[in-house]
N, C-alpha and C positions, 0 to 999 in steps of 0.2 A: 207217434212216435216217441220211441225210450231214447233214452242218454244211456251209455252203458260207462257208469263210471269204477275207476281200477277201485279194489280196497283198496291201499296204501293211498290212494287221493283222497276217499271218504275217511279214513283215518287220522290222516293230519291236519283233514279241516276242521276235525270233532275236537283231534286236540287244540289248533286256535283256539274255536269256541268256546271251549271250555275255560282257556289260560284268561280268552278278556273275558268269561264273563266273572269270573275270578277277577281279575284287575278291576271290573267295575263295581261289583261289589265291596273290595276293600276300599276302593275310594268313598263308597255313602258310610262303610263303618269311620270312618275318618270323618268326615262329615260331621259322623252319628254324634263321635265322641267328644269331638275338638279339644283337643288334649294334645299338648306339643308331643309329650311322652309314649300315650297308645299311636300314637299316628306315628311316629319313627319304629316300635315295635311292626303294626301292620306294613307301614312301606320293606322294613328290614326279614320278613317273610314274605313280599311278593321276590324278593332276590334271589332266594334259594327258589322258588316255584317256575319262573322264565328260564333261567339256565336246562332245570331238568327237563319243562317243556319240547323245550330247543332241539335239544339231546334227544329226546324218545322221537321227539319228528323229524327229526336228520334220519336219525335211523330202519325208521320205519321208513323213509324215503328211500335210502341206500339199498335196503332188500329189495325197496320194490324195481329197480333197474340192474340190482347187482349181478344178472345173466346178460343185460346189454351194454356192459361198461368192462373194458377191461381193469383185471385186478392192477395194475398201475396209477390209473385217473381212480377208484377207489380210496389209494392211500392218501391221491395228493387231495380229493374229500375230504379224508377223513384229518389232514395234517392242520389244510384250511378252519375246520371247526374246530379245531383244539388251539387255531394261534386267535380265533373269535375270544374263545374260553377265554383263551390266559391276557388278552387284552382287556376283557370286561373286568377278570378278577385283578389284574393286576393294580400295586399301588404305591 
């Protein structure tokens, strides 16, 4: 019995696995260095990687459903992603 997975699903899952692996690796680096300044530098680097992975993953998902969803709903989804990014980055 074979399970058919869409290419978009595989790509999105792969990006999340990569993102999680980077997070775990960063945590191990923070523990290894045992230094506040280096920990902040590593943590700041992760703040750049997270939104990039999210944007790429959402883009892949949107491309995967573009033929099934109306243009107005795609615009609403894009606005929602924009609001998430604005909320995360606003100070």
